[in-house]
N, C-alpha and C positions, 0 to 999 in steps of 0.2 A: 694912759695913751695907747691906742690901737699899734698894732705890729708895725715896725719901722722898717719897711723893704727897701732891699738895695734895687734901683732902677737903672736905667740908661747905661752909663758906662762904669766900669769899676777900675780904678787905677791903684794898685796895691802899693803902699810905702814902703820903705826899706830905710831904716834911720841910718844916719852918719856919724853921729856923736855917742861914741862909747859910753856906757853907763848913763845915758841921757835917753835914747830912742834906739840903741844898738846894743846887744848883749844879754844876758840872762836877765829875765825878770821885767825888763822895760823893752824888749826888742819888737818895734813896731811891725815888722813883716811877720814874725812868730805870732804877735796877739791878733793878727788879720786886721790892721789897720788900713782904711781905704778911704780915697776920695771917691764919694759916689752920689747919685742922684737920688731922691727921697719921693716917697708918696705922701711926704708932710711938708710940701714947699711952703706953706704958710706959717711954719715954724722955723724956719731958716733964721740964725741969730741967736737961737736959744740953744741950750745945752742938754737936748733929751738923748744926745748919742751916746754910745759906750766907748768912744774913742775916734770913731771915723769923722771925716770932715765931709758934712753933707752939703750938697749945692742945689740950686735948682736945676731940674734935668735939662733944658737947653744949654744953661751955662756949663755944666760937665760934658756934654757933646762937643761945644765950642772947644773948650780946654782940651780935651781927649784928641780932636783933629789937630791941635798945635803941637802937643807932644810927642816926642819921639821915645820909644822903647829906652828905659835907662836914664831918661833926662831928669833933670833935678828940679826939685818943687821946694819954695820958701814958704813956710806955713808960720805966719805971725800972728799974735793977737794982742 
């Protein structure tokens, strides 16, 4: 796959669960895990990312406009 670019907006994630997504070796923030738009919108739903949550660019803009800095996001799969 060609390069997976970070497009539109970036929402940097900071985990809340110690040992799961916060803390040494698993820390989302320290590992640069983001919600971001992508140049591969047709591959949304697949898992080619290295940990980030990729979304369609227009959807990322809409979420970004609704979020306050420090707001909480629940990611479920």
